[in-house]
N, C-alpha and C positions, 0 to 999 in steps of 0.2 A: 331281178335277173342277175345272175352271176356272169361277169365279164372277165376275160383274161386281162392282164396288165397291158396298158397301151404303151407303145414306144413313145419317146419324147416327141417325134415328128407327128405321130398319129394324134397325140394329145394337142399339139399345136394346131394341126389342121382342124380338128373338131372345135377348138376354142375360137379360132379365127372365123369359122362359119357362124358361131353364136354371136361373136362381137359384131361382125359386119352386118348381120341381120338387123341390128339396132342402129349402128352408126352410119351405114350407107344403104338404107332400105331400097333405094331406087336401083342399086346394082345387084341386089340379092334376088335369087340364088346366084352363086358365084361360079365363074369359069375356073378351070384349072390354073390358067395364067394369073387371074386375080387372086386366087388362093395362094399361089406361090409367092406373089408379091407381099401378101399379108403375113405369111409365115416368116418372110425374110426382112420384115420391117426393122429399122434400126432403133426406133423409138417405141416405148411401152412394151418391150420384149426382154425377157431374161430367162434363158440366155438368148443372145442374138444368134440366129441360124443363117445358113447359106445353102438351103435345100434346092435341088434342081426340080424342074417340073416333072420329070419322070419319077423322082423319089416321092413327090407329092401325089402323083397318080397312083403309085403303089400303095401309099398310105390310105388313099381314098378307097381302093379296092378292099383293103383290110377292114376299114370302118364300115363299108357297105355290107361286108359279110357278117358283121356284128349288128347290123341294122341301125347303126348310129347315124348313118347318112343315107340319103336317097338321091338318085339322079333325076333331073327334070327334063322332060322332052318338050318338043314344040319350038325349039330354037336351032339355028344352024350350028351353034356352039353348045356342047354338052355342059350343063350347069349342075351344081350340087347344092343341096340344102341339108341341114342337120335334123336329126330326130332325137336329140339328146335328152330332152326333158322326159319324154315318154319311156325311152329305153332305160335310162338311169333311175326313173321313178322319183324325180324331184320336182318341186315347184320352180317357177321362174326366178324367184329370189335366190334360191339355193344354187340354181344353175349359173346365175350371174357371179356368185362367189367362186364356184368351181372354175368358171371361165377365166376370171382374173388370176387365180392361182396357177392355172395352166399357162397363161400368157406371161406373167410377171414373176413367177416363183413365189417363195414364201412371203407373206405379208401379215401385218398386224390387223386387228379388227378395224382400227381407225383408218388405216391405209385402204382397206377393202371398201369401207363406206365411201371414202373419197373417190376412188377410181371406178366404182361400179355405177356412178351417177348416171351414165348414159345407157346402162343396161337395166338397172333397177334402182329406184330411189328409196333408200332406207331412211326411216324416220330418225333413228339415232344409232349410236354404236351398240347399245344393248340389243337392238333388234338383229344386228349383224351377228353378235355373239350368240344369240338364240339359235339362229340358223346354223352357225358353226357347231354348236353343241349337238344339234340334231344330226348333222352330217357325221360328226365324230362318233356318235353312239349308234349309228345305223347298223342294223343286223341283217344278214350275217357279214356284211361287207362295208366297214366304215369308209367314207370317202375323203375325210380330212383327218389330220392329226395336229395337235398343239405341240410345237417344238419347245425344247428347253430354252429358257431366256438367255440370250447372248450376254457376255460380260458388258456391263455399262448400259444395257438396254432397259427401258422402263416397261416395255410391253413384250409379251411373247408373240412370236409369229406363228402362222398356221401354214401348212403345206397340204396339197392334195395327194391322195393315194391311188389315183387312177392309173399311175404308172408304176405301182408297187410301193413297198416300204421306202421311207426316206432315212437318211443317215442318222439324224438326231431327233429322237422323240422325247416328249415330255417325261420327266422323271428319270431319264437315263443320265449317267455320268455325274450326278450330284449337283448339276447347275453350271459347272465350268467346262467350256469347250476345250479340246486339245488345241494347241497353238496353230496347227495347220488349218483346222476348221475355223478358228477365230479369224485368221487372215482371209480365208475364203469368204466368210460372212461379211467382212469389211469390203472386200472386192465387189461382192454382189450388191452391197448397199451403194457403193460408188457408181456401179453401172446403172442402178435404178435412178439415182439422183441425176446422173448425166442425161438419162432418157427423159426425165421430167423437165429438165432445163431445155432440152432440144424441143420438146413438145410445146413448152411455153413460148419459146422463140418463134416457132412456126405460127402459133396462134397470134402473137403480136404482129408478125409480118402480114398475115392475112387481114387482120383488122386495119392495119395501116394502109394496105392496098385498097380496101373497101372505102376508107375515109379519104383516100387520095393524098396521104401524107407520107413523108419519108421516115421510116422507123429508125 
């Protein structure tokens, strides 16, 4: 099925629905308020957003028109669930990859394997690379692209194409990024690392509270 390019917020809303289905199943399907909080999380998000609930509702209307989400009745509060795997025509493992790329921005195969653990457990990095290659060669609409390796990086990162073409694709520019893009890549890496540190701190605090000790 051919889809129009998603806006950054539409992609974030869709990815949050997929993520929360696995990480907080007791709260899924999600209300608009819970979705807004998930979109605006400060951790495990790149870029960090500050969307209003009305903006999220508008994005939900657009996603519903594309059949990517459904509303769930039977509750006093309207709730939403995704229909991404069927509409995009991908298996759960591939959807987990796309979800992480929509939530966190470009990632290496190793980073994808690490961060998809709660959505789908990949046996090894080669299995992640296999799904990435399938998504990149998908016809007529590739869903991911391998980016040119940043200066000093050991691995190439991958980006999703559900929001349209990305700035730096594999094979462009001969391998060296312009200085402005290099700085931006470093900033993005700093944001990701800070988010991971915050996530680890929160985990340590929760474990300490459960054990009754002071972290």
